[in-house]
C-alpha positions as CSV (number, residue, x, y, z in Angstrom):
1,M,164.8,150.2,77.0
2,A,162.9,150.6,80.0
3,T,159.6,150.6,78.2
4,T,160.8,147.4,76.4
5,K,161.5,146.0,79.9
6,A,158.1,147.0,81.3
7,R,156.6,145.3,78.3
8,E,158.2,142.4,79.0
9,D,157.4,142.3,82.6
10,I,153.9,142.7,81.8
11,K,153.6,140.0,79.4
12,N,155.3,137.7,81.8
13,D,152.8,138.9,84.4
14,L,149.9,138.3,82.1
15,K,151.3,135.1,81.3
16,T,151.7,133.9,84.9
17,L,148.2,135.5,85.6
18,K,146.6,133.0,82.5
19,E,148.5,130.3,83.8
20,D,147.3,130.8,87.5
21,L,144.0,131.6,86.1
22,K,143.9,128.3,84.4
23,V,145.3,126.3,87.3
24,G,142.4,128.0,89.4
25,A,139.7,127.2,86.8
26,R,141.1,123.4,87.1
27,E,141.0,123.3,90.5
28,E,137.7,125.3,91.0
29,T,136.2,122.6,88.2
30,Q,137.7,119.8,90.2
31,R,136.1,121.0,93.3
32,L,132.7,121.8,91.7
33,R,132.8,118.1,90.3
34,E,133.8,116.9,94.0
35,K,130.7,118.5,95.1
36,A,128.0,117.5,92.6
37,S,129.3,113.9,92.8
38,A,128.8,114.2,96.7
39,A,125.5,115.8,96.1
40,E,124.6,113.1,93.6
41,A,125.2,110.3,96.3
42,R,123.3,112.3,98.9
43,V,120.3,112.2,96.4
44,R,120.9,108.9,95.3
45,Q,120.7,107.5,99.1
46,K,117.8,109.9,99.8
47,A,115.9,108.4,96.9
48,S,116.6,104.7,98.1
49,E,115.5,105.8,101.6
50,A,112.5,107.2,100.2
51,G,111.9,103.9,98.1
52,A,112.3,101.7,101.2
53,E,109.8,104.0,103.1
54,L,107.4,104.0,100.1
55,R,107.7,99.9,100.0
56,A,107.2,99.8,103.7
57,R,104.2,101.8,103.7
58,S,102.6,100.1,101.0
59,E,103.4,96.5,102.8
60,Q,101.5,98.2,105.7
61,A,98.6,99.4,103.8
62,R,98.5,96.0,101.8
63,Q,98.4,94.1,105.3
64,Q,95.6,96.6,106.7
65,A,93.7,96.0,103.9
66,R,94.1,92.2,104.1
67,E,93.1,92.7,107.9
68,Y,89.8,94.7,106.7
69,Y,88.7,92.1,104.1
70,D,89.4,89.1,106.5
71,E,87.2,91.0,109.4
72,A,84.3,91.7,106.6
73,R,84.6,88.2,105.4
74,V,83.9,86.9,109.0
75,R,81.3,89.4,109.3
76,G,79.8,88.5,105.8
77,R,79.8,85.1,106.8
78,E,78.1,85.4,110.2
79,Y,75.1,87.7,108.9
80,Y,74.9,84.9,106.0
81,D,74.5,82.4,108.7
82,D,72.2,84.3,110.8
83,A,69.8,85.3,107.8
84,A,70.0,81.1,107.0
85,E,69.0,80.2,110.3
86,R,66.2,83.0,110.3
87,L,64.9,81.9,106.8
88,D,65.0,78.2,108.4
89,E,63.0,79.2,111.4
90,A,60.5,81.3,109.0
91,Q,60.0,78.2,107.0
92,R,59.8,75.5,109.7
93,Y,56.9,77.8,111.2
94,L,55.1,78.2,108.2
95,T,55.1,74.6,107.6
96,E,53.9,74.0,111.0
97,R,51.0,76.4,110.5
98,V,50.0,75.0,107.2
99,Q,49.8,71.6,108.5
100,E,48.0,72.6,111.5
101,R,45.2,74.2,109.2
102,P,45.5,73.0,106.1
103,L,41.7,74.4,104.7
104,Q,42.7,77.7,106.1
105,S,45.8,77.7,104.5
106,T,44.7,76.8,101.3
107,G,42.0,79.2,101.2
108,I,44.8,82.3,102.4
109,A,47.0,80.7,99.3
110,L,43.8,81.2,96.8
111,G,43.1,84.4,97.8
112,V,46.5,86.0,97.5
113,G,46.8,84.1,94.2
114,V,43.4,85.8,92.6
115,I,44.6,89.1,93.9
116,L,47.9,88.9,92.3
117,G,46.2,87.6,89.0
118,L,43.8,90.5,89.1
119,L,46.7,93.0,89.9
120,L,48.9,91.8,87.1
121,A,45.9,91.5,84.7
122,G,45.1,95.2,85.2
123,R,48.5,96.3,84.1
124,R,48.1,94.6,80.8
125,R,45.1,96.7,80.1
C-alpha cells in the first residue's frame, strides 16, 4: 500500500508539475509576445525617424542643388553678356577699320580667300 500511495503521490506531483510547466510556458510566451511587440514598436519608431531624417536630408540636398543651379545660371548669363559685349566691340572695331581703309581691307580679304581656296583645293588632290 505504501508503494501505491507513493505512486499516487508521484502521479499527482507529475500532474502538478505538468500544469505548472503549462502555466509557466503560457506566461513566458505572453512575456515574449509583449517584448516582441515592444521591439516592433521601437523598430517602427526608428524607421519612422530614419524616414523623416532621410526626407529632411533629401530636401536639404535638393535646396542646395537649386542654389548651385541658380548661381551657375547667373554666372553663365554674366559670361554670355560679357562675351556678347566683347563680340560687339570687335565687330565695331573691324567695321571701323574696314571703313577707314576699304582698299586695304578688300586686298586682305582677297588674299585670305585665295589662301583658303588653295588650302582646301590641296586637300582634294
